C-alpha positions in Angstrom: 47.7 6.5 -12.3 45.1 9.1 -12.0 43.1 7.4 -15.1 43.5 3.9 -13.1 41.9 5.7 -10.0 39.3 7.3 -12.0 38.4 3.9 -13.5 38.2 2.1 -10.0 36.0 5.1 -8.6 33.8 5.0 -11.7 33.5 1.0 -11.3 32.9 1.4 -7.5 30.0 4.0 -8.1 28.3 1.5 -10.9 28.5 -1.3 -8.4 27.1 0.7 -5.5 24.2 2.0 -7.9 23.6 -1.7 -9.3 23.5 -2.9 -5.5 21.0 -0.1 -4.8 18.7 -1.0 -7.7 19.0 -4.7 -6.8 18.0 -4.1 -3.0 15.3 -1.8 -4.4 13.9 -4.3 -6.7 13.7 -7.2 -4.3 9.9 -8.5 -4.3 8.4 -8.6 -1.1 5.6 -10.5 -2.6 7.5 -13.3 -4.7 4.6 -15.8 -4.7 2.4 -13.4 -6.3 2.2 -13.3 -10.1 2.7 -9.7 -11.2 -1.2 -9.1 -11.7 -3.4 -6.1 -11.3 -4.1 -7.4 -7.6 -0.4 -7.3 -6.6 0.1 -3.8 -8.4 -2.9 -2.5 -6.4 -1.8 -3.7 -3.1 1.9 -2.4 -3.4 0.8 1.0 -4.7 -1.6 1.5 -1.8 0.9 0.6 0.7 3.6 3.0 -1.1 0.9 5.5 -1.2 0.0 5.6 2.6 3.6 5.1 4.1 5.5 7.4 1.7 5.8 10.8 4.0 5.4 13.1 1.0 2.4 11.5 -0.1 -1.0 13.4 0.1 -2.4 9.8 1.0 0.2 9.5 4.1 -1.3 7.8 7.0 0.5 7.9 10.5 1.9 4.7 11.8 -0.7 4.4 14.6 -3.5 4.2 12.1 -2.1 1.6 9.9 -4.4 -1.0 10.8 -5.0 -4.1 8.6 -7.6 -6.9 9.5 -7.7 -10.2 8.0 -10.3 -13.1 8.4 -8.6 -16.4 8.9 -10.8 -19.2 7.6 -10.6 -19.2 3.6 -8.3 -16.0 3.8 -5.3 -16.8 5.6 -5.6 -20.9 5.8 -8.0 -23.3 3.9 -11.5 -23.8 5.1 -12.4 -26.9 3.0 -14.0 -29.5 3.0 -15.1 -28.2 6.5 -14.0 -25.7 8.8 -11.1 -26.9 10.6 -12.3 -25.9 14.1 -15.2 -28.3 13.3 -12.8 -30.9 12.8 -11.1 -30.3 15.9 -14.6 -30.2 17.8 -15.3 -33.7 16.2 -12.1 -35.2 17.2 -12.6 -33.9 20.9 -16.1 -35.4 20.9 -14.5 -38.7 20.1 -11.8 -38.4 22.6 -14.5 -37.6 25.1 -16.9 -40.4 24.4 -15.8 -43.0 26.9 -16.6 -40.3 29.6 -20.4 -39.9 28.1 -22.2 -43.1 27.7 -25.5 -41.0 27.0 -23.9 -40.0 23.5 -24.4 -43.5 22.3 -28.0 -42.6 21.7 -28.1 -39.1 21.9 -27.8 -36.8 18.7 -25.7 -35.5 16.8 -23.2 -37.5 18.8 -24.7 -40.9 18.2 -24.2 -40.4 14.3 -20.9 -38.7 14.9 -19.4 -41.4 17.0 -20.9 -44.0 14.3 -19.0 -42.2 11.5 -22.1 -40.9 10.0 -21.0 -37.3 9.7 -23.8 -36.1 7.2 -26.3 -37.4 9.4 -24.8 -35.7 12.5 -24.7 -32.3 11.0 -28.2 -32.8 9.5 -29.5 -30.6 12.2 -27.6 -27.6 11.1 -26.4 -25.0 13.6 -28.2 -26.5 16.5 -26.2 -29.8 16.0 -22.9 -27.9 15.5 -23.3 -25.7 18.5 -24.0 -29.0 20.5 -20.8 -30.4 19.2 -18.8 -27.2 19.8 -20.2 -26.9 23.3 -19.7 -30.4 24.2 -16.0 -30.2 23.2 -14.9 -26.6 23.8 -16.5 -26.1 27.5 -16.0 -27.3 30.9 -12.2 -26.7 31.2 -10.1 -24.0 32.2 -8.7 -21.6 29.6 -5.3 -22.7 30.3 -6.3 -26.4 29.7 -7.9 -25.6 26.6 -4.8 -24.1 25.1 -2.9 -27.4 25.8 -5.7 -29.3 24.2 -5.7 -27.2 20.9 -1.9 -27.2 20.9 -1.6 -30.9 21.2 -4.5 -31.5 18.5 -2.5 -29.3 16.1 0.7 -31.5 16.7 -1.0 -34.5 15.4 -3.9 -33.8 13.6 -3.7 -33.8 9.4 -6.2 -32.5 6.9 -8.3 -35.3 5.5 -7.6 -34.5 1.8 -3.9 -33.2 1.8 -2.7 -35.2 4.9 -0.8 -32.0 5.8 -0.6 -30.5 9.4 -3.4 -27.8 9.5 -0.9 -25.4 10.2 0.7 -26.1 6.8 -2.6 -25.4 5.0 -2.1 -21.8 5.4 -1.6 -19.6 2.2 2.1 -18.5 1.5 1.1 -15.6 -0.5 -0.7 -14.2 2.4 2.0 -14.9 4.8 4.1 -12.7 2.5 1.4 -10.0 2.7 1.4 -9.8 6.4 5.1 -9.7 6.5 5.0 -6.9 3.9 2.3 -4.7 5.7 4.3 -5.1 9.2 7.7 -4.2 7.2 5.7 -1.0 6.4 4.7 -0.5 10.3 1.1 -1.8 9.7 -0.3 -3.7 12.6 -2.0 -6.8 11.7 -4.9 -8.3 13.3 -6.8 -11.4 12.9 -10.8 -11.0 12.7 -12.6 -14.2 12.3 -15.5 -16.2 12.9 -13.6 -18.7 14.6 -13.1 -19.3 18.1 -10.8 -16.8 19.6 -9.1 -19.2 22.2 -8.9 -21.8 19.5 -6.8 -19.4 17.2 -4.6 -17.7 20.1 -2.3 -20.7 21.0 -0.8 -20.6 17.4 -1.3 -17.7 15.5 1.9 -16.0 16.6 4.0 -18.8 15.3 2.3 -19.2 12.3 1.4 -15.7 11.3 3.5 -13.5 13.4 0.0 -12.3 14.8 0.3 -12.3 18.6 -2.7 -13.5 20.8 -3.6 -10.0 21.8 -4.3 -9.0 17.8 -6.8 -11.9 17.5 -10.5 -11.1 17.4 -12.9 -13.8 17.1 -16.1 -15.7 18.4 -16.0 -16.5 22.1 -18.0 -18.5 24.8 -18.5 -17.3 28.2 -15.8 -17.6 30.9 -16.0 -17.4 34.7 -13.6 -16.6 37.2 -13.2 -19.2 40.1 -10.5 -20.5 42.8 -9.5 -24.0 41.9 -7.2 -25.5 44.9 -6.4 -22.0 46.0 -5.5 -21.0 42.5 -7.5 -18.4 40.4 -8.6 -19.8 36.9 -10.9 -18.9 34.2 -13.5 -21.7 33.4 -14.9 -22.0 30.1 -19.0 -22.2 30.0 -21.0 -23.9 27.5 -22.7 -20.6 26.4 -22.2 -18.5 23.6 -20.7 -15.0 24.5 -20.1 -13.3 21.3 -20.3 -14.4 17.5 -17.5 -12.6 15.4 -19.2 -13.1 12.0 -21.1 -10.7 9.6 -22.5 -7.8 11.7 -20.3 -8.8 14.4 -17.1 -8.3 12.9 -17.3 -4.4 12.9 -18.4 -4.6 16.5 -15.6 -7.0 17.5 -13.0 -4.6 15.8 -14.5 -1.5 17.7 -14.3 -3.5 21.2 -11.0 -5.0 20.5 -8.9 -2.6 18.6 -10.5 0.8 19.0 -9.6 2.1 15.4 -11.1 1.4 12.2 -8.8 -0.5 9.7 -7.5 1.2 6.6 -6.8 -2.3 5.1 -9.3 -5.3 5.4 -9.2 -8.8 3.8 -11.6 -11.3 3.7 -13.0 -14.2 1.3 -16.8 -14.5 2.1 -19.8 -13.0 2.5 -19.2 -13.1 6.2 -16.6 -10.6 5.8 -18.8 -8.1 3.9 -19.5 -6.0 7.0 -15.9 -5.8 7.9 -14.9 -4.5 4.4 -17.8 -2.1 4.3 -16.9 -0.7 7.7 -13.4 -0.1 6.6 -14.4 1.4 3.5 -16.6 3.9 5.3 -13.7 5.7 7.0 -12.0 8.9 5.7 -8.8 8.8 3.9 -7.0 6.1 1.8 -8.7 2.6 2.1 -8.1 -0.9 0.8 -10.6 -3.6 0.6 -9.4 -7.1 -0.5 -11.4 -10.1 -1.4 -9.9 -13.7 -1.8 -11.8 -15.4 -4.6 -11.1 -19.2 -4.4 -10.8 -20.1 -8.3 -8.3 -22.9 -8.2 -9.8 -26.3 -8.0 -6.5 -27.8 -9.2 -4.1 -26.5 -6.3 -7.0 -26.0 -3.9 -10.8 -25.6 -4.1 -12.9 -23.7 -6.6 -16.2 -22.0 -4.9 -18.0 -18.9 -4.4 -21.9 -18.3 -4.8 -23.3 -21.7 -4.1 -20.8 -22.8 -1.5 -21.9 -24.0 2.0 -18.7 -23.2 3.3 -17.0 -19.6 2.7 -19.9 -18.3 0.3 -18.9 -15.5 -1.9 -22.0 -14.1 -3.5 -23.2 -10.6 -2.4 -19.5 -9.8 -1.7 -18.5 -10.5 -5.3 -21.3 -8.0 -6.4 -20.5 -5.3 -4.0 -16.8 -5.7 -5.0 -17.4 -5.1 -8.4 -19.7 -2.3 -7.8 -17.4 -0.5 -5.5 -14.0 -1.2 -7.3 -12.5 -3.3 -4.4 -9.6 -5.6 -5.2 -10.5 -9.4 -5.7 -7.8 -11.8 -5.9 -8.1 -14.4 -8.4 -6.4 -17.4 -6.7 -5.7 -19.3 -10.0 -4.3 -16.4 -11.8 -2.8 -14.3 -9.1 -0.9 -16.6 -7.1 2.3 -18.6 -8.4 2.2 -20.6 -5.0 -0.6 -21.4 -3.0 0.9 -23.5 0.3 4.3 -23.0 1.9 5.0 -26.4 1.1 5.3 -25.5 -2.5 8.0 -23.2 -2.1 11.3 -24.4 -3.6 
């Protein structure tokens, strides 16, 4: 009887041990290949969260910032917010007969997108202001949410909120599971992103930093509202990103992730802090599953950032090599 009891005790200990090993070996980043990029990320997170580590970082200081366009969701063949703006112009065209002869609206309504955008930033700003201003903040939130319900990507035909990167969703979850606070710091419009980022990324609206237009307080039928004006307030891109981080977050990140030269200053600002830091660049190298572009691209250009990353030893994700899955729809 004693031998039998010892046998079951040993078996129980073995099963418990195997169970512990299995639990510990559960992969928090299953859509990442076992590459140097993945190993670097996990090693960094372990080093800053282990209490006996010389690199330990208190929970309050575990700030991680992520660019959105091209970093959390796709940005080709055009920034998704610009697709939204163009659709809004078309929806509002009947209210603006003057647009039939006024550029860039005339070309846009005639289906000549290239001609409509030939004026560069000036044309884009006209389209954005015509489509983003003149309503209350609450009305704009409804408009954005309704557009996302019906709009589809012109190439993949997926909803735009399904054009997010599965490996980055896993990374956000992994960081939060280790008591990081995750923020979006994007050149996109702050009020364009806030209606959906919590549902899609788990990032609440108060943790979204972005470009903005001016708003003003007014009473409308006895009710206080904020009305959106056709005037730029802040551009959260390039040098603006560290400014936005300082203004909205108040702490320097220890982890920053981007994909273009527009994110370089955010990564530099992160790197300049004391203690352990991780700077992450996503390099679009996968023409088969997504798009391949970098130094010559008019959208999401990654040129100087690649050189600085190589010089400083920052982690550069090779999408084709480092990710076994790109979009959530591919997950079996």
